[in-house]
C-alpha positions in Angstrom: -1.6 14.1 55.8 2.1 11.8 55.8 0.0 8.4 55.7 -1.9 9.7 53.1 0.8 10.6 51.1 2.3 6.6 52.0 -1.0 5.0 51.3 -1.2 7.2 47.4 2.6 6.1 46.8 1.7 2.7 48.0 -1.5 2.5 45.6 0.6 3.7 42.9 3.3 1.7 42.9 0.6 -1.7 43.0 -1.1 0.0 39.9 1.7 0.2 37.8 3.4 -3.0 39.3 0.5 -5.2 38.3 0.7 -4.7 34.5 4.2 -5.0 34.6 4.6 -8.1 36.1 1.4 -9.8 34.0 3.5 -8.3 30.9 6.8 -10.4 32.1 4.5 -13.9 31.5 3.3 -12.6 27.7 6.4 -13.9 26.3 8.3 -16.9 27.8 12.1 -16.9 27.7 12.7 -19.2 25.4 10.0 -17.7 22.7 12.4 -14.6 23.4 15.8 -16.3 22.8 13.9 -17.6 18.8 12.8 -14.4 18.4 15.8 -13.0 18.8 17.7 -15.5 16.7 14.6 -15.1 13.7 15.9 -11.6 13.7 20.0 -12.3 13.8 18.8 -14.6 10.5 16.8 -12.4 8.6 19.9 -9.8 9.2 22.2 -12.0 7.2 19.6 -13.7 4.3 19.5 -12.5 1.2 15.6 -14.4 0.7 13.8 -11.2 0.8 16.3 -9.8 -2.0 16.3 -12.6 -3.9 12.2 -12.8 -3.9 11.5 -9.3 -5.1 14.6 -9.5 -7.7 12.8 -12.7 -9.1 8.9 -10.8 -9.5 10.8 -8.0 -10.8 13.0 -9.5 -13.1 10.8 -12.5 -14.3 7.2 -11.0 -14.0 7.5 -7.4 -14.6 4.9 -4.6 -14.3 2.0 -6.6 -13.2 -1.4 -4.1 -13.9 -4.4 -6.2 -12.0 -6.3 -8.4 -14.5 -3.4 -8.6 -16.9 -2.0 -11.4 -18.3 1.2 -10.4 -16.0 -0.5 -11.0 -13.2 -1.6 -13.9 -13.9 1.9 -15.0 -14.2 2.9 -13.5 -11.0 0.2 -15.3 -9.1 1.6 -18.5 -11.0 5.0 -17.2 -9.8 3.8 -16.9 -6.3 2.4 -20.4 -6.3 5.7 -22.0 -7.3 7.5 -19.5 -4.6 5.3 -21.2 -2.0 5.6 -24.7 -2.8 9.2 -24.0 -3.0 10.1 -22.3 0.2 7.8 -25.3 2.3 4.6 -23.6 2.8 1.7 -26.1 3.9 -0.8 -24.9 2.0 -0.4 -23.0 -1.2 -3.3 -21.9 -3.3 -5.1 -19.3 -5.6 -8.6 -17.7 -4.3 -10.3 -16.4 -8.0 -12.1 -13.7 -8.1 -13.2 -11.4 -11.7 -12.9 -7.7 -12.3 -13.1 -5.2 -14.9 -10.0 -4.8 -16.8 -8.9 -0.8 -17.5 -6.1 -1.2 -19.7 -3.7 2.1 -20.2 -3.0 2.4 -24.5 -0.6 4.9 -25.7 -1.2 8.3 -24.6 0.2 11.6 -26.3 0.1 15.3 -24.7 2.3 18.4 -25.9 1.7 22.0 -25.4 0.6 23.8 -28.8 0.6 27.5 -27.4 2.3 29.6 -27.0 4.8 27.0 -28.8 5.1 23.5 -29.4 6.7 21.1 -26.3 6.3 17.7 -25.3 4.8 17.0 -22.0 5.2 13.8 -19.8 1.7 12.6 -18.8 0.0 9.1 -17.8 -3.5 8.0 -18.3 -5.3 7.7 -14.8 -7.1 4.5 -14.0 -10.5 4.6 -15.0 -10.2 7.6 -18.2 -11.8 7.2 -21.1 -10.1 7.6 -24.7 -10.3 10.5 -26.5 -11.9 9.5 -29.9 -9.9 11.5 -31.7 -6.7 14.3 -31.1 -8.3 16.7 -28.7 -7.1 20.3 -29.2 -7.8 23.0 -26.8 -7.2 26.0 -25.3 -6.3 25.4 -21.2 -8.3 26.5 -18.2 -6.4 26.6 -15.3 -7.4 25.8 -11.8 -4.7 26.5 -9.0 -6.1 23.3 -7.0 -9.0 21.6 -6.6 -11.3 23.4 -4.6 -11.1 25.8 -7.3 -12.3 23.1 -10.0 -14.8 22.4 -7.4 -16.5 25.5 -7.7 -16.9 25.5 -11.6 -20.4 26.1 -13.0 -22.1 23.5 -15.2 -21.3 23.8 -18.5 -18.7 26.6 -18.5 -15.6 24.6 -19.8 -17.2 23.4 -22.6 -14.8 22.5 -25.7 -11.8 23.8 -22.6 -9.3 21.5 -21.4 -9.2 21.8 -17.8 -5.9 21.7 -16.1 -5.6 21.4 -12.0 -2.5 22.6 -10.6 -1.6 22.1 -6.7 1.3 21.9 -5.1 4.3 18.9 -5.0 4.3 17.0 -2.2 6.1 17.7 0.9 8.6 14.5 1.6 7.7 13.2 5.0 8.4 10.0 7.2 4.6 9.3 7.5 3.6 9.8 3.7 1.5 13.1 5.3 -0.4 15.1 2.5 -1.3 12.3 0.3 -4.9 11.7 0.9 -5.5 15.9 0.4 -3.2 16.0 -3.0 -5.0 12.7 -4.3 -8.0 14.5 -4.2 -7.7 16.0 -7.8 -6.4 12.6 -9.1 -9.5 10.9 -7.2 -12.6 13.4 -7.8 -11.3 15.7 -10.4 -12.4 14.4 -13.1 -16.2 14.8 -11.7 -16.0 18.4 -11.5 -14.0 18.6 -14.8 -17.1 16.7 -16.7 -20.0 18.2 -15.0 -17.8 21.6 -16.6 -18.1 20.4 -19.5 -14.6 19.8 -20.4 -13.0 17.8 -23.3 -10.3 16.4 -21.0 -8.8 16.5 -17.4 -5.3 17.2 -16.9 -4.1 17.1 -13.2 -0.5 17.7 -11.4 0.7 14.1 -10.8 0.4 13.2 -7.1 4.1 12.7 -6.0 7.3 14.6 -4.2 9.8 13.9 -6.9 11.4 16.7 -9.3 11.6 14.3 -12.1 9.8 14.5 -15.3 8.1 11.2 -14.2 4.8 11.1 -13.9 1.9 9.0 -11.3 -0.3 7.1 -12.3 -3.2 5.9 -9.9 -7.3 5.5 -10.0 -9.4 7.5 -10.1 -12.8 7.3 -8.0 -16.3 6.2 -9.5 -19.3 8.8 -8.9 -21.9 6.1 -7.8 -21.1 3.5 -10.7 -19.8 6.0 -13.1 -16.4 5.9 -14.4 -15.2 9.1 -16.3 -16.3 9.8 -20.0 -13.5 12.1 -20.3 -9.6 11.5 -21.2 -8.1 12.3 -17.4 -4.3 12.4 -17.7 -1.6 13.3 -14.8 1.2 15.3 -16.0 5.0 15.4 -14.0 5.4 17.9 -11.4 8.2 19.8 -13.6 5.4 20.2 -16.3 3.2 21.1 -14.0 5.5 23.9 -12.8 6.2 24.8 -16.6 2.0 25.3 -17.4 2.0 27.9 -14.0 4.5 29.6 -15.3 2.8 30.3 -18.4 0.0 31.1 -16.8 1.5 33.2 -14.6 2.5 35.4 -17.5 -1.0 35.7 -18.7 -0.5 33.6 -21.6 -3.2 31.7 -23.2 -1.6 27.8 -23.0 -3.7 25.3 -25.3 -2.7 21.3 -25.5 -2.5 18.6 -28.0 -4.3 15.5 -26.3 -5.0 12.1 -27.8 -5.6 8.9 -25.2 -6.6 5.3 -25.6 -7.4 3.8 -22.4 -10.5 2.3 -21.8 -12.3 -0.4 -20.3 -12.2 -4.2 -21.8 -14.7 -6.1 -19.8 -14.1 -8.3 -16.9 -11.2 -10.8 -16.6 -9.9 -13.2 -13.8 -7.9 -12.2 -11.0 -6.9 -13.7 -8.0 -4.9 -13.9 -4.3 -1.9 -16.3 -3.9 -2.6 -17.7 -0.4 0.5 -19.5 1.6 -0.3 -21.1 4.7 2.0 -22.7 7.5 -0.6 -24.3 9.5 -0.3 -23.6 13.3 0.9 -26.5 15.5 -1.9 -26.1 18.3 -4.2 -23.7 17.4 -4.4 -24.2 13.5 -7.8 -22.8 12.8 -6.6 -19.2 14.6 -4.8 -17.2 11.8 -2.8 -14.3 11.8 -2.5 -13.1 8.5 0.2 -10.7 7.2 1.2 -10.3 3.2 1.3 -7.6 0.2 -0.3 -7.1 -3.1 1.2 -8.7 -5.9 -0.3 -6.4 -8.9 1.5 -3.0 -9.2 1.1 -0.6 -12.0 2.7 -0.5 -15.5 4.9 2.3 -15.5 7.4 0.7 -13.6 8.6 -2.9 -12.4 6.3 -2.1 -8.9 9.8 -3.5 -6.9 8.6 -0.8 -4.2 4.8 -0.9 -4.6 4.7 -3.6 -3.3 6.9 -6.2 -4.6 8.8 -5.3 -1.5 5.9 -5.7 0.7 5.5 -9.4 -1.0 8.9 -10.2 -0.6 8.9 -9.0 3.3 6.2 -11.0 4.6 6.7 -13.7 2.6 10.5 -14.4 3.7 9.7 -13.7 6.6 6.9 -16.4 6.7 9.4 -18.9 5.2 12.1 -17.3 8.3 9.3 -18.9 10.7 8.9 -22.1 8.7 12.4 -23.4 9.1 12.4 -23.9 12.7 12.0 -26.8 14.5 7.9 -26.9 15.2 5.6 -24.5 13.8 4.1 -21.6 16.0 0.9 -22.8 17.9 -1.4 -20.3 15.1 -1.6 -20.3 11.7 0.3 -18.2 9.8 -1.1 -17.3 6.3 0.5 -14.9 3.6 -1.8 -13.0 1.2 -0.7 -11.8 -2.0 -3.6 -10.0 -2.7 -4.1 -9.5 -6.3 -5.9 -6.0 -7.7 -4.9 -3.5 -5.3 -4.2 -1.1 -6.9 -7.3 -1.1 -9.2 -9.5 -0.9 -6.0 -8.7 -3.2 -3.3 -10.4 -5.7 -5.2 -8.5 -8.5 -4.0 -8.6 -7.6 -0.3 -12.7 -7.4 -0.5 -12.6 -10.3 -2.7 -11.3 -12.5 0.0 -13.1 -10.9 2.8 -16.3 -12.0 1.3 -14.9 -15.4 0.2 -14.1 -16.0 3.9 -16.3 -14.2 5.8 -17.6 -17.4 7.9 -14.5 -17.6 9.0 -13.2 -13.9 9.6 -14.1 -14.3 13.0 -10.8 -17.2 13.0 -8.7 -14.3 12.0 -7.1 -13.4 14.8 -4.6 -10.7 13.8 -4.0 -8.6 10.5 -0.9 -6.4 9.0 0.5 -5.7 5.3 3.3 -4.1 4.0 2.6 -1.8 1.4 4.9 1.2 2.0 8.0 0.9 0.1 11.3 -0.6 1.2 12.8 1.6 3.9 13.3 0.6 7.5 11.0 0.1 10.0 10.6 3.0 12.8 7.0 2.2 14.4 5.0 -0.7 16.1 1.2 0.6 16.3 -1.2 -1.7 17.2 -5.4 -2.0 17.5 -5.6 -5.2 20.1 -7.6 -6.1 23.2 -5.9 -4.3 26.8 -4.6 -7.7 27.3 -3.1 -8.4 24.0 -1.5 -5.0 24.0 0.8 -5.9 26.9 1.9 -8.7 24.4 2.5 -5.8 22.2 4.3 -3.7 24.2 6.8 -6.7 25.1 7.2 -7.3 21.6 7.9 -3.5 20.5 10.6 -4.2 23.7 12.1 -7.3 20.9 12.0 -5.0 17.8 13.8 -2.1 19.8 17.6 -2.9 18.6 16.1 -2.7 15.8 15.3 0.9 15.9 11.8 0.7 16.6 9.5 2.4 19.0 6.4 1.1 20.6 3.8 3.5 18.8 -0.1 4.1 20.0 -2.3 0.8 21.1 -4.8 2.4 19.8 -4.4 3.1 16.1 -6.8 1.1 13.4 -5.6 0.0 10.1 -3.1 -2.8 9.3 -2.7 -1.5 5.8 -4.7 -0.9 2.6 -5.5 -4.7 2.0 -6.3 -5.3 5.6 -9.2 -2.6 5.7 -11.9 -4.8 4.6 -10.6 -7.5 7.5 -10.6 -4.4 10.2 -13.8 -3.3 9.1 -15.6 -6.4 10.0 -13.4 -6.4 13.5 -10.3 -8.4 12.8 -7.6 -7.1 15.4 -4.4 -5.1 13.7 -0.9 -4.0 13.9 1.5 -1.9 11.5 4.8 -1.7 11.3 5.3 1.3 9.8 7.8 2.0 7.4 10.0 5.5 6.6 7.8 6.8 4.1 10.4 9.7 3.1 10.9 9.0 -0.6 7.9 6.5 -0.7 5.9 9.3 -3.4 9.4 10.2 -5.4 8.8 6.2 -6.7 5.5 4.8 -6.2 3.2 4.7 -9.7 5.9 6.2 -11.6 8.7 4.7 -14.3 11.2 4.9 -11.2 9.8 2.3 -9.2 12.5 -0.6 -10.2 14.4 -2.5 -8.2 17.5 -0.3 -7.8 15.6 1.8 -5.3 15.6 -1.0 -2.6 18.5 -1.3 0.1 19.2 -5.0 0.6 20.3 -3.5 4.2 17.1 -1.7 5.5 14.7 -5.0 3.4 16.0 -7.1 6.1 15.4 -4.8 8.9 12.0 -4.9 7.5 11.8 -8.8 7.5 13.5 -9.0 10.9 10.8 -6.9 12.5 7.8 -9.0 10.6 9.7 -12.5 11.6 10.2 -11.7 15.2 6.6 -10.0 15.6 4.8 -12.2 13.5 6.6 -15.4 15.3 5.6 -14.3 19.0 1.9 -13.1 18.2 1.3 -16.4 16.5 3.2 -18.6 19.3 0.9 -16.8 22.1 -1.9 -17.4 24.1 -2.8 -14.3 24.4 -6.7 -13.3 23.1 -6.0 -11.1 20.4 -10.0 -9.8 20.2 -11.9 -8.3 22.4 
């Protein structure tokens, strides 16, 4: 028995020693030093803050397909050229353009009171002002049970619960159902319009916009409006008093045909394996209520600044680093799907992809979805990032960010540098998404993490694909 225990202990030591020894050779001391130097430089640099300040101030809101989004693409090209990227281009695509137009919504019974609302993306206009009684639904599940035609001549209001703040944004997917599919049930019920509690965790009278989902290839034929959390609370209380509730609503939102959009692509060409691409990015468009600082001017600034710091190194990393400023993300990941389609024949050379699109607070976790050998590399990257307050998370976590979804579905490996989203759903898609919400030190921590990790991955010889 004693001999068996000794053999078992020896076997355990040998088992755990192998990956540790292998991991120690994944990153050289010189690469570690360069990564640490990049971190130190990024933490002292104002470049990221300068980029997001320029984008939000000089361009402003950037609705997908709008003239402002075009100005943002031109801005991105000039920025890439100024920062010394080797290749700078715009990859165009066409898209349907939805315009918000003017909206007015007010309570008319039991008394007059203006409400704060916003049309949801894909909603139809009201041909004239709608004045109608409200049918209250506690949540999307209650609305889904509505009988066909039973809401004729009425305005449906879907309540729900205000999102709970969390680091990971848990709860958004479920809350978002009333925004995405609520119109399908309201329209089936014959409602003249749908009003929903906006999807957010804030307590301000700032409604959250966002895109609805299509029903097959069809969009809503009725106006769909989100109202702020305090206004939704107010309607709930009135309903609790058994008061008849009526609203007046007029919306001019509508589709305006096909327009041009595009992705801005910035390359640092690899020194030894230029055909292998490590893709990072954020989305250039934004909703039009604020200036798109947090969603996603910050992501554009973080990834562009990180790559620009790598560009200042004496030699390029072995692999190509590509920054993509995706167009038209907010209206259905249109730029992401266009990129995947346009590069379909070359996706086998995309060895890794990730995106920054969850605000501007600090990164707290690194997760990955790469092959086992590359997982050792990610573990070592995690050790280098740990002084930034970043922990190593799961090694079998697909994703990489919303715009990375089409690439990940086609087999491109991913990592994600998870940000603290505690305040994200207070701000995104609202008038409160403005530059003052970004802390320069937190932004710098993001850039440091991206610069170090992307440099190490791009300069590695480790195969990332299964």
